[in-house]
PDB file of N, CA, C and O in Angstrom, chain B, residues numbered from 101:
ATOM      1  N   VAL B 101      -5.545  11.682   5.136  1.00  0.00           N
ATOM      2  CA  VAL B 101      -5.192  11.396   3.753  1.00  0.00           C
ATOM      3  C   VAL B 101      -3.683  11.212   3.610  1.00  0.00           C
ATOM      4  O   VAL B 101      -3.229  10.267   2.964  1.00  0.00           O
ATOM      5  N   VAL B 102      -2.916  12.105   4.207  1.00  0.00           N
ATOM      6  CA  VAL B 102      -1.459  12.027   4.088  1.00  0.00           C
ATOM      7  C   VAL B 102      -0.921  10.768   4.756  1.00  0.00           C
ATOM      8  O   VAL B 102      -0.050  10.094   4.206  1.00  0.00           O
ATOM      9  N   GLU B 103      -1.440  10.449   5.943  1.00  0.00           N
ATOM     10  CA  GLU B 103      -0.979   9.245   6.647  1.00  0.00           C
ATOM     11  C   GLU B 103      -1.225   7.993   5.802  1.00  0.00           C
ATOM     12  O   GLU B 103      -0.355   7.128   5.703  1.00  0.00           O
ATOM     13  N   GLY B 104      -2.389   7.898   5.204  1.00  0.00           N
ATOM     14  CA  GLY B 104      -2.704   6.757   4.342  1.00  0.00           C
ATOM     15  C   GLY B 104      -1.785   6.684   3.143  1.00  0.00           C
ATOM     16  O   GLY B 104      -1.396   5.597   2.717  1.00  0.00           O
ATOM     17  N   PHE B 105      -1.435   7.841   2.595  1.00  0.00           N
ATOM     18  CA  PHE B 105      -0.529   7.907   1.457  1.00  0.00           C
ATOM     19  C   PHE B 105       0.833   7.337   1.831  1.00  0.00           C
ATOM     20  O   PHE B 105       1.381   6.502   1.112  1.00  0.00           O
ATOM     21  N   PHE B 106       1.379   7.792   2.959  1.00  0.00           N
ATOM     22  CA  PHE B 106       2.683   7.301   3.388  1.00  0.00           C
ATOM     23  C   PHE B 106       2.636   5.829   3.769  1.00  0.00           C
ATOM     24  O   PHE B 106       3.591   5.098   3.507  1.00  0.00           O
ATOM     25  N   ARG B 107       1.564   5.388   4.370  1.00  0.00           N
ATOM     26  CA  ARG B 107       1.415   3.977   4.726  1.00  0.00           C
ATOM     27  C   ARG B 107       1.463   3.113   3.458  1.00  0.00           C
ATOM     28  O   ARG B 107       2.107   2.064   3.452  1.00  0.00           O
ATOM     29  N   ARG B 108       0.791   3.545   2.392  1.00  0.00           N
ATOM     30  CA  ARG B 108       0.811   2.782   1.138  1.00  0.00           C
ATOM     31  C   ARG B 108       2.219   2.726   0.549  1.00  0.00           C
ATOM     32  O   ARG B 108       2.616   1.704  -0.011  1.00  0.00           O
ATOM     33  N   ILE B 109       2.969   3.809   0.670  1.00  0.00           N
ATOM     34  CA  ILE B 109       4.346   3.814   0.174  1.00  0.00           C
ATOM     35  C   ILE B 109       5.183   2.793   0.945  1.00  0.00           C
ATOM     36  O   ILE B 109       5.902   1.995   0.344  1.00  0.00           O
ATOM     37  N   VAL B 110       5.089   2.821   2.262  1.00  0.00           N
ATOM     38  CA  VAL B 110       5.858   1.897   3.099  1.00  0.00           C
ATOM     39  C   VAL B 110       5.474   0.456   2.800  1.00  0.00           C
ATOM     40  O   VAL B 110       6.344  -0.399   2.628  1.00  0.00           O
ATOM     41  N   GLU B 111       4.190   0.188   2.738  1.00  0.00           N
ATOM     42  CA  GLU B 111       3.724  -1.185   2.540  1.00  0.00           C
ATOM     43  C   GLU B 111       4.040  -1.725   1.152  1.00  0.00           C
ATOM     44  O   GLU B 111       4.192  -2.936   0.989  1.00  0.00           O
ATOM     45  N   SER B 112       4.143  -0.865   0.155  1.00  0.00           N
ATOM     46  CA  SER B 112       4.404  -1.341  -1.205  1.00  0.00           C
ATOM     47  C   SER B 112       5.892  -1.307  -1.553  1.00  0.00           C
ATOM     48  O   SER B 112       6.279  -1.747  -2.635  1.00  0.00           O
ATOM     49  N   SER B 113       6.718  -0.798  -0.664  1.00  0.00           N
ATOM     50  CA  SER B 113       8.148  -0.683  -0.933  1.00  0.00           C
ATOM     51  C   SER B 113       8.795  -2.059  -1.045  1.00  0.00           C
ATOM     52  O   SER B 113       8.429  -2.985  -0.321  1.00  0.00           O
ATOM     53  N   ARG B 114       9.746  -2.188  -1.946  1.00  0.00           N
ATOM     54  CA  ARG B 114      10.535  -3.420  -2.048  1.00  0.00           C
ATOM     55  C   ARG B 114      11.706  -3.385  -1.075  1.00  0.00           C
ATOM     56  O   ARG B 114      12.457  -4.353  -0.961  1.00  0.00           O
ATOM     57  N   ASP B 115      11.857  -2.263  -0.372  1.00  0.00           N
ATOM     58  CA  ASP B 115      12.854  -2.165   0.696  1.00  0.00           C
ATOM     59  C   ASP B 115      12.216  -2.647   1.986  1.00  0.00           C
ATOM     60  O   ASP B 115      11.025  -2.441   2.218  1.00  0.00           O
ATOM     61  N   GLY B 116      13.009  -3.282   2.814  1.00  0.00           N
ATOM     62  CA  GLY B 116      12.523  -3.661   4.128  1.00  0.00           C
ATOM     63  C   GLY B 116      12.542  -2.441   5.031  1.00  0.00           C
ATOM     64  O   GLY B 116      13.589  -1.824   5.227  1.00  0.00           O
ATOM     65  N   ILE B 117      11.405  -2.100   5.572  1.00  0.00           N
ATOM     66  CA  ILE B 117      11.312  -0.949   6.470  1.00  0.00           C
ATOM     67  C   ILE B 117      10.881  -1.463   7.836  1.00  0.00           C
ATOM     68  O   ILE B 117       9.781  -1.990   8.001  1.00  0.00           O
ATOM     69  N   TRP B 118      11.772  -1.300   8.811  1.00  0.00           N
ATOM     70  CA  TRP B 118      11.543  -1.805  10.158  1.00  0.00           C
ATOM     71  C   TRP B 118      11.772  -0.643  11.122  1.00  0.00           C
ATOM     72  O   TRP B 118      12.879  -0.112  11.213  1.00  0.00           O
ATOM     73  N   VAL B 119      10.745  -0.265  11.820  1.00  0.00           N
ATOM     74  CA  VAL B 119      10.824   0.836  12.782  1.00  0.00           C
ATOM     75  C   VAL B 119      10.710   0.240  14.172  1.00  0.00           C
ATOM     76  O   VAL B 119       9.811  -0.554  14.446  1.00  0.00           O
ATOM     77  N   PHE B 120      11.625   0.628  15.047  1.00  0.00           N
ATOM     78  CA  PHE B 120      11.574   0.109  16.410  1.00  0.00           C
ATOM     79  C   PHE B 120      11.859   1.235  17.391  1.00  0.00           C
ATOM     80  O   PHE B 120      12.402   2.277  17.025  1.00  0.00           O
ATOM     81  N   ASP B 121      11.483   1.005  18.645  1.00  0.00           N
ATOM     82  CA  ASP B 121      11.666   2.020  19.676  1.00  0.00           C
ATOM     83  C   ASP B 121      13.066   1.930  20.282  1.00  0.00           C
ATOM     84  O   ASP B 121      13.883   1.115  19.852  1.00  0.00           O
ATOM     85  N   ALA B 122      13.336   2.764  21.273  1.00  0.00           N
ATOM     86  CA  ALA B 122      14.666   2.836  21.874  1.00  0.00           C
ATOM     87  C   ALA B 122      15.076   1.556  22.594  1.00  0.00           C
ATOM     88  O   ALA B 122      16.261   1.349  22.853  1.00  0.00           O
ATOM     89  N   GLN B 123      14.118   0.698  22.920  1.00  0.00           N
ATOM     90  CA  GLN B 123      14.449  -0.588  23.531  1.00  0.00           C
ATOM     91  C   GLN B 123      14.594  -1.683  22.482  1.00  0.00           C
ATOM     92  O   GLN B 123      14.893  -2.828  22.821  1.00  0.00           O
ATOM     93  N   GLY B 124      14.387  -1.346  21.219  1.00  0.00           N
ATOM     94  CA  GLY B 124      14.534  -2.321  20.150  1.00  0.00           C
ATOM     95  C   GLY B 124      13.271  -3.093  19.844  1.00  0.00           C
ATOM     96  O   GLY B 124      13.316  -4.062  19.086  1.00  0.00           O
ATOM     97  N   ARG B 125      12.138  -2.693  20.414  1.00  0.00           N
ATOM     98  CA  ARG B 125      10.866  -3.378  20.147  1.00  0.00           C
ATOM     99  C   ARG B 125      10.241  -2.832  18.867  1.00  0.00           C
ATOM    100  O   ARG B 125      10.285  -1.631  18.602  1.00  0.00           O
ATOM    101  N   THR B 126       9.670  -3.718  18.094  1.00  0.00           N
ATOM    102  CA  THR B 126       9.072  -3.339  16.822  1.00  0.00           C
ATOM    103  C   THR B 126       7.883  -2.408  17.019  1.00  0.00           C
ATOM    104  O   THR B 126       6.972  -2.677  17.801  1.00  0.00           O
ATOM    105  N   VAL B 127       7.928  -1.310  16.283  1.00  0.00           N
ATOM    106  CA  VAL B 127       6.807  -0.368  16.220  1.00  0.00           C
ATOM    107  C   VAL B 127       6.032  -0.630  14.934  1.00  0.00           C
ATOM    108  O   VAL B 127       4.801  -0.641  14.927  1.00  0.00           O
ATOM    109  N   HIS B 128       6.775  -0.842  13.839  1.00  0.00           N
ATOM    110  CA  HIS B 128       6.157  -1.167  12.555  1.00  0.00           C
ATOM    111  C   HIS B 128       7.193  -1.863  11.675  1.00  0.00           C
ATOM    112  O   HIS B 128       8.382  -1.551  11.738  1.00  0.00           O
ATOM    113  N   ALA B 129       6.743  -2.785  10.875  1.00  0.00           N
ATOM    114  CA  ALA B 129       7.592  -3.433   9.875  1.00  0.00           C
ATOM    115  C   ALA B 129       6.726  -3.764   8.677  1.00  0.00           C
ATOM    116  O   ALA B 129       5.622  -4.289   8.818  1.00  0.00           O
ATOM    117  N   ASN B 130       7.236  -3.451   7.499  1.00  0.00           N
ATOM    118  CA  ASN B 130       6.468  -3.824   6.315  1.00  0.00           C
ATOM    119  C   ASN B 130       6.718  -5.299   5.968  1.00  0.00           C
ATOM    120  O   ASN B 130       7.595  -5.941   6.547  1.00  0.00           O
ATOM    121  N   GLU B 131       5.949  -5.816   5.034  1.00  0.00           N
ATOM    122  CA  GLU B 131       6.065  -7.238   4.673  1.00  0.00           C
ATOM    123  C   GLU B 131       7.442  -7.582   4.145  1.00  0.00           C
ATOM    124  O   GLU B 131       7.937  -8.685   4.376  1.00  0.00           O
ATOM    125  N   ARG B 132       8.067  -6.654   3.440  1.00  0.00           N
ATOM    126  CA  ARG B 132       9.394  -6.919   2.889  1.00  0.00           C
ATOM    127  C   ARG B 132      10.420  -7.093   4.010  1.00  0.00           C
ATOM    128  O   ARG B 132      11.310  -7.937   3.903  1.00  0.00           O
ATOM    129  N   ALA B 133      10.311  -6.309   5.079  1.00  0.00           N
ATOM    130  CA  ALA B 133      11.224  -6.471   6.222  1.00  0.00           C
ATOM    131  C   ALA B 133      11.052  -7.865   6.812  1.00  0.00           C
ATOM    132  O   ALA B 133      12.033  -8.538   7.129  1.00  0.00           O
ATOM    133  N   ALA B 134       9.815  -8.290   6.957  1.00  0.00           N
ATOM    134  CA  ALA B 134       9.554  -9.633   7.482  1.00  0.00           C
ATOM    135  C   ALA B 134      10.181 -10.687   6.579  1.00  0.00           C
ATOM    136  O   ALA B 134      10.811 -11.630   7.058  1.00  0.00           O
ATOM    137  N   GLU B 135      10.010 -10.528   5.304  1.00  0.00           N
ATOM    138  CA  GLU B 135      10.576 -11.482   4.343  1.00  0.00           C
ATOM    139  C   GLU B 135      12.097 -11.525   4.452  1.00  0.00           C
ATOM    140  O   GLU B 135      12.683 -12.607   4.476  1.00  0.00           O
ATOM    141  N   LEU B 136      12.737 -10.366   4.518  1.00  0.00           N
ATOM    142  CA  LEU B 136      14.195 -10.310   4.605  1.00  0.00           C
ATOM    143  C   LEU B 136      14.721 -10.935   5.895  1.00  0.00           C
ATOM    144  O   LEU B 136      15.824 -11.482   5.926  1.00  0.00           O
ATOM    145  N   LEU B 137      13.928 -10.848   6.950  1.00  0.00           N
ATOM    146  CA  LEU B 137      14.343 -11.418   8.234  1.00  0.00           C
ATOM    147  C   LEU B 137      13.865 -12.850   8.420  1.00  0.00           C
ATOM    148  O   LEU B 137      14.095 -13.452   9.468  1.00  0.00           O
ATOM    149  N   GLY B 138      13.197 -13.401   7.401  1.00  0.00           N
ATOM    150  CA  GLY B 138      12.726 -14.782   7.488  1.00  0.00           C
ATOM    151  C   GLY B 138      11.619 -14.963   8.499  1.00  0.00           C
ATOM    152  O   GLY B 138      11.497 -16.019   9.119  1.00  0.00           O
ATOM    153  N   ARG B 139      10.810 -13.928   8.666  1.00  0.00           N
ATOM    154  CA  ARG B 139       9.711 -13.962   9.627  1.00  0.00           C
ATOM    155  C   ARG B 139       8.392 -13.692   8.915  1.00  0.00           C
ATOM    156  O   ARG B 139       8.376 -13.236   7.772  1.00  0.00           O
ATOM    157  N   THR B 140       7.306 -13.971   9.586  1.00  0.00           N
ATOM    158  CA  THR B 140       5.989 -13.589   9.081  1.00  0.00           C
ATOM    159  C   THR B 140       5.684 -12.184   9.599  1.00  0.00           C
ATOM    160  O   THR B 140       6.288 -11.741  10.575  1.00  0.00           O
ATOM    161  N   PRO B 141       4.763 -11.489   8.962  1.00  0.00           N
ATOM    162  CA  PRO B 141       4.369 -10.179   9.490  1.00  0.00           C
ATOM    163  C   PRO B 141       3.889 -10.261  10.940  1.00  0.00           C
ATOM    164  O   PRO B 141       4.126  -9.343  11.726  1.00  0.00           O
ATOM    165  N   GLN B 142       3.226 -11.340  11.287  1.00  0.00           N
ATOM    166  CA  GLN B 142       2.757 -11.509  12.662  1.00  0.00           C
ATOM    167  C   GLN B 142       3.933 -11.665  13.632  1.00  0.00           C
ATOM    168  O   GLN B 142       3.899 -11.131  14.740  1.00  0.00           O
ATOM    169  N   GLN B 143       4.957 -12.386  13.220  1.00  0.00           N
ATOM    170  CA  GLN B 143       6.134 -12.561  14.069  1.00  0.00           C
ATOM    171  C   GLN B 143       6.879 -11.242  14.266  1.00  0.00           C
ATOM    172  O   GLN B 143       7.476 -11.018  15.319  1.00  0.00           O
ATOM    173  N   MET B 144       6.848 -10.378  13.269  1.00  0.00           N
ATOM    174  CA  MET B 144       7.536  -9.095  13.374  1.00  0.00           C
ATOM    175  C   MET B 144       6.981  -8.248  14.511  1.00  0.00           C
ATOM    176  O   MET B 144       7.712  -7.465  15.117  1.00  0.00           O
ATOM    177  N   ALA B 145       5.697  -8.401  14.801  1.00  0.00           N
ATOM    178  CA  ALA B 145       5.066  -7.583  15.844  1.00  0.00           C
ATOM    179  C   ALA B 145       5.723  -7.786  17.204  1.00  0.00           C
ATOM    180  O   ALA B 145       5.716  -6.877  18.034  1.00  0.00           O
ATOM    181  N   THR B 146       6.287  -8.961  17.441  1.00  0.00           N
ATOM    182  CA  THR B 146       6.911  -9.240  18.736  1.00  0.00           C
ATOM    183  C   THR B 146       8.431  -9.384  18.641  1.00  0.00           C
ATOM    184  O   THR B 146       9.087  -9.728  19.624  1.00  0.00           O
ATOM    185  N   LEU B 147       8.985  -9.123  17.466  1.00  0.00           N
ATOM    186  CA  LEU B 147      10.428  -9.261  17.261  1.00  0.00           C
ATOM    187  C   LEU B 147      11.165  -8.063  17.841  1.00  0.00           C
ATOM    188  O   LEU B 147      10.713  -6.924  17.722  1.00  0.00           O
ATOM    189  N   SER B 148      12.277  -8.326  18.454  1.00  0.00           N
ATOM    190  CA  SER B 148      13.148  -7.293  19.002  1.00  0.00           C
ATOM    191  C   SER B 148      14.439  -7.259  18.188  1.00  0.00           C
ATOM    192  O   SER B 148      14.842  -8.262  17.598  1.00  0.00           O
ATOM    193  N   VAL B 149      15.063  -6.120  18.167  1.00  0.00           N
ATOM    194  CA  VAL B 149      16.366  -6.010  17.508  1.00  0.00           C
ATOM    195  C   VAL B 149      17.327  -7.049  18.080  1.00  0.00           C
ATOM    196  O   VAL B 149      18.116  -7.642  17.344  1.00  0.00           O
ATOM    197  N   HIS B 150      17.261  -7.262  19.369  1.00  0.00           N
ATOM    198  CA  HIS B 150      18.147  -8.230  20.031  1.00  0.00           C
ATOM    199  C   HIS B 150      17.970  -9.643  19.469  1.00  0.00           C
ATOM    200  O   HIS B 150      18.900 -10.448  19.508  1.00  0.00           O
ATOM    201  N   ASP B 151      16.780  -9.944  18.949  1.00  0.00           N
ATOM    202  CA  ASP B 151      16.510 -11.279  18.412  1.00  0.00           C
ATOM    203  C   ASP B 151      17.277 -11.577  17.131  1.00  0.00           C
ATOM    204  O   ASP B 151      17.441 -12.741  16.768  1.00  0.00           O
ATOM    205  N   VAL B 152      17.747 -10.546  16.443  1.00  0.00           N
ATOM    206  CA  VAL B 152      18.405 -10.767  15.155  1.00  0.00           C
ATOM    207  C   VAL B 152      19.896 -10.429  15.168  1.00  0.00           C
ATOM    208  O   VAL B 152      20.570 -10.555  14.145  1.00  0.00           O
ATOM    209  N   LEU B 153      20.407 -10.005  16.308  1.00  0.00           N
ATOM    210  CA  LEU B 153      21.819  -9.636  16.399  1.00  0.00           C
ATOM    211  C   LEU B 153      22.643 -10.758  17.008  1.00  0.00           C
ATOM    212  O   LEU B 153      22.165 -11.523  17.846  1.00  0.00           O
ATOM    213  N   ASP B 154      23.892 -10.837  16.569  1.00  0.00           N
ATOM    214  CA  ASP B 154      24.817 -11.753  17.225  1.00  0.00           C
ATOM    215  C   ASP B 154      25.406 -11.043  18.447  1.00  0.00           C
ATOM    216  O   ASP B 154      25.021  -9.913  18.747  1.00  0.00           O
ATOM    217  N   ASP B 155      26.321 -11.686  19.142  1.00  0.00           N
ATOM    218  CA  ASP B 155      26.883 -11.101  20.360  1.00  0.00           C
ATOM    219  C   ASP B 155      27.549  -9.751  20.094  1.00  0.00           C
ATOM    220  O   ASP B 155      27.356  -8.800  20.851  1.00  0.00           O
ATOM    221  N   ALA B 156      28.331  -9.670  19.018  1.00  0.00           N
ATOM    222  CA  ALA B 156      29.000  -8.400  18.686  1.00  0.00           C
ATOM    223  C   ALA B 156      27.959  -7.326  18.359  1.00  0.00           C
ATOM    224  O   ALA B 156      28.100  -6.174  18.769  1.00  0.00           O
ATOM    225  N   GLY B 157      26.931  -7.703  17.629  1.00  0.00           N
ATOM    226  CA  GLY B 157      25.875  -6.760  17.284  1.00  0.00           C
ATOM    227  C   GLY B 157      25.134  -6.252  18.499  1.00  0.00           C
ATOM    228  O   GLY B 157      24.761  -5.081  18.555  1.00  0.00           O
ATOM    229  N   ARG B 158      24.917  -7.117  19.470  1.00  0.00           N
ATOM    230  CA  ARG B 158      24.248  -6.689  20.706  1.00  0.00           C
ATOM    231  C   ARG B 158      25.088  -5.660  21.458  1.00  0.00           C
ATOM    232  O   ARG B 158      24.552  -4.703  22.016  1.00  0.00           O
ATOM    233  N   LEU B 159      26.401  -5.858  21.470  1.00  0.00           N
ATOM    234  CA  LEU B 159      27.291  -4.885  22.104  1.00  0.00           C
ATOM    235  C   LEU B 159      27.255  -3.551  21.357  1.00  0.00           C
ATOM    236  O   LEU B 159      27.216  -2.490  21.980  1.00  0.00           O
ATOM    237  N   GLN B 160      27.267  -3.606  20.027  1.00  0.00           N
ATOM    238  CA  GLN B 160      27.188  -2.387  19.220  1.00  0.00           C
ATOM    239  C   GLN B 160      25.861  -1.674  19.448  1.00  0.00           C
ATOM    240  O   GLN B 160      25.820  -0.448  19.550  1.00  0.00           O
ATOM    241  N   TRP B 161      24.779  -2.439  19.527  1.00  0.00           N
ATOM    242  CA  TRP B 161      23.452  -1.867  19.769  1.00  0.00           C
ATOM    243  C   TRP B 161      23.422  -1.167  21.123  1.00  0.00           C
ATOM    244  O   TRP B 161      22.902  -0.057  21.231  1.00  0.00           O
ATOM    245  N   ALA B 162      23.968  -1.798  22.149  1.00  0.00           N
ATOM    246  CA  ALA B 162      24.000  -1.199  23.484  1.00  0.00           C
ATOM    247  C   ALA B 162      24.801   0.107  23.470  1.00  0.00           C
ATOM    248  O   ALA B 162      24.404   1.086  24.102  1.00  0.00           O
ATOM    249  N   ALA B 163      25.924   0.121  22.752  1.00  0.00           N
ATOM    250  CA  ALA B 163      26.732   1.341  22.652  1.00  0.00           C
ATOM    251  C   ALA B 163      25.954   2.429  21.915  1.00  0.00           C
ATOM    252  O   ALA B 163      26.010   3.601  22.287  1.00  0.00           O
ATOM    253  N   HIS B 164      25.241   2.042  20.887  1.00  0.00           N
ATOM    254  CA  HIS B 164      24.425   2.996  20.130  1.00  0.00           C
ATOM    255  C   HIS B 164      23.355   3.607  21.038  1.00  0.00           C
ATOM    256  O   HIS B 164      23.141   4.819  21.008  1.00  0.00           O
ATOM    257  N   LEU B 165      22.689   2.791  21.837  1.00  0.00           N
ATOM    258  CA  LEU B 165      21.667   3.304  22.749  1.00  0.00           C
ATOM    259  C   LEU B 165      22.273   4.259  23.773  1.00  0.00           C
ATOM    260  O   LEU B 165      21.665   5.275  24.111  1.00  0.00           O
ATOM    261  N   ARG B 166      23.461   3.941  24.266  1.00  0.00           N
ATOM    262  CA  ARG B 166      24.129   4.840  25.219  1.00  0.00           C
ATOM    263  C   ARG B 166      24.417   6.198  24.573  1.00  0.00           C
ATOM    264  O   ARG B 166      24.217   7.242  25.194  1.00  0.00           O
ATOM    265  N   ARG B 167      24.887   6.176  23.323  1.00  0.00           N
ATOM    266  CA  ARG B 167      25.152   7.431  22.619  1.00  0.00           C
ATOM    267  C   ARG B 167      23.876   8.241  22.443  1.00  0.00           C
ATOM    268  O   ARG B 167      23.892   9.465  22.571  1.00  0.00           O
ATOM    269  N   LEU B 168      22.770   7.561  22.150  1.00  0.00           N
ATOM    270  CA  LEU B 168      21.498   8.270  22.001  1.00  0.00           C
ATOM    271  C   LEU B 168      21.126   9.011  23.280  1.00  0.00           C
ATOM    272  O   LEU B 168      20.662  10.150  23.235  1.00  0.00           O
ATOM    273  N   VAL B 169      21.331   8.361  24.407  1.00  0.00           N
ATOM    274  CA  VAL B 169      21.008   8.975  25.697  1.00  0.00           C
ATOM    275  C   VAL B 169      21.952  10.143  25.976  1.00  0.00           C
ATOM    276  O   VAL B 169      21.528  11.188  26.470  1.00  0.00           O
ATOM    277  N   GLU B 170      23.225   9.960  25.656  1.00  0.00           N
ATOM    278  CA  GLU B 170      24.234  10.972  25.982  1.00  0.00           C
ATOM    279  C   GLU B 170      24.194  12.187  25.062  1.00  0.00           C
ATOM    280  O   GLU B 170      24.318  13.317  25.534  1.00  0.00           O
ATOM    281  N   VAL B 171      24.024  11.976  23.758  1.00  0.00           N
ATOM    282  CA  VAL B 171      24.116  13.101  22.812  1.00  0.00           C
ATOM    283  C   VAL B 171      22.838  13.354  22.019  1.00  0.00           C
ATOM    284  O   VAL B 171      22.751  14.355  21.309  1.00  0.00           O
ATOM    285  N   GLY B 172      21.868  12.491  22.122  1.00  0.00           N
ATOM    286  CA  GLY B 172      20.613  12.688  21.412  1.00  0.00           C
ATOM    287  C   GLY B 172      20.554  11.931  20.094  1.00  0.00           C
ATOM    288  O   GLY B 172      21.446  11.142  19.781  1.00  0.00           O
ATOM    289  N   PRO B 173      19.503  12.176  19.327  1.00  0.00           N
ATOM    290  CA  PRO B 173      19.276  11.431  18.081  1.00  0.00           C
ATOM    291  C   PRO B 173      20.408  11.598  17.073  1.00  0.00           C
ATOM    292  O   PRO B 173      21.136  12.591  17.079  1.00  0.00           O
ATOM    293  N   ASN B 174      20.530  10.602  16.217  1.00  0.00           N
ATOM    294  CA  ASN B 174      21.519  10.641  15.149  1.00  0.00           C
ATOM    295  C   ASN B 174      21.150  11.703  14.135  1.00  0.00           C
ATOM    296  O   ASN B 174      19.968  11.906  13.858  1.00  0.00           O
ATOM    297  N   PRO B 175      22.137  12.386  13.577  1.00  0.00           N
ATOM    298  CA  PRO B 175      21.840  13.387  12.558  1.00  0.00           C
ATOM    299  C   PRO B 175      21.460  12.760  11.209  1.00  0.00           C
ATOM    300  O   PRO B 175      20.962  13.452  10.321  1.00  0.00           O
ATOM    301  N   LYS B 176      21.693  11.462  11.060  1.00  0.00           N
ATOM    302  CA  LYS B 176      21.346  10.767   9.826  1.00  0.00           C
ATOM    303  C   LYS B 176      20.957   9.332  10.165  1.00  0.00           C
ATOM    304  O   LYS B 176      21.060   8.917  11.320  1.00  0.00           O
ATOM    305  N   GLU B 177      20.510   8.573   9.166  1.00  0.00           N
ATOM    306  CA  GLU B 177      20.107   7.192   9.366  1.00  0.00           C
ATOM    307  C   GLU B 177      21.283   6.333   9.808  1.00  0.00           C
ATOM    308  O   GLU B 177      22.436   6.614   9.478  1.00  0.00           O
ATOM    309  N   VAL B 178      20.978   5.303  10.544  1.00  0.00           N
ATOM    310  CA  VAL B 178      21.992   4.346  10.975  1.00  0.00           C
ATOM    311  C   VAL B 178      21.730   3.039  10.250  1.00  0.00           C
ATOM    312  O   VAL B 178      20.620   2.510  10.292  1.00  0.00           O
ATOM    313  N   GLU B 179      22.750   2.519   9.586  1.00  0.00           N
ATOM    314  CA  GLU B 179      22.631   1.243   8.895  1.00  0.00           C
ATOM    315  C   GLU B 179      23.480   0.229   9.639  1.00  0.00           C
ATOM    316  O   GLU B 179      24.505   0.573  10.228  1.00  0.00           O
ATOM    317  N   CYS B 180      23.050  -1.009   9.607  1.00  0.00           N
ATOM    318  CA  CYS B 180      23.828  -2.064  10.239  1.00  0.00           C
ATOM    319  C   CYS B 180      23.618  -3.369   9.498  1.00  0.00           C
ATOM    320  O   CYS B 180      22.653  -3.547   8.755  1.00  0.00           O
ATOM    321  N   CYS B 181      24.551  -4.268   9.723  1.00  0.00           N
ATOM    322  CA  CYS B 181      24.446  -5.615   9.177  1.00  0.00           C
ATOM    323  C   CYS B 181      24.040  -6.550  10.299  1.00  0.00           C
ATOM    324  O   CYS B 181      24.453  -6.367  11.444  1.00  0.00           O
ATOM    325  N   TYR B 182      23.243  -7.537   9.981  1.00  0.00           N
ATOM    326  CA  TYR B 182      22.842  -8.534  10.979  1.00  0.00           C
ATOM    327  C   TYR B 182      22.776  -9.871  10.324  1.00  0.00           C
ATOM    328  O   TYR B 182      22.457 -10.864  10.979  1.00  0.00           O
TER     329      TYR B 182
END
């Protein structure tokens, strides 16, 4: 019941919610995230963070992943521009 409740919140949100793993592969994305990225929900399933970053962003992403390995998870959310 709780999982379904949270799923409905994510799916109905007007915010783009994109969850990906440590390699940048999509785990879940709501329709709004797809819309904001100019993709279809089906395309989001195979989209990688690397697909939407420029060269500078890819370097920042790599540094972020290194920090995760060295010090562990972030104490708060990470926001970025792409």
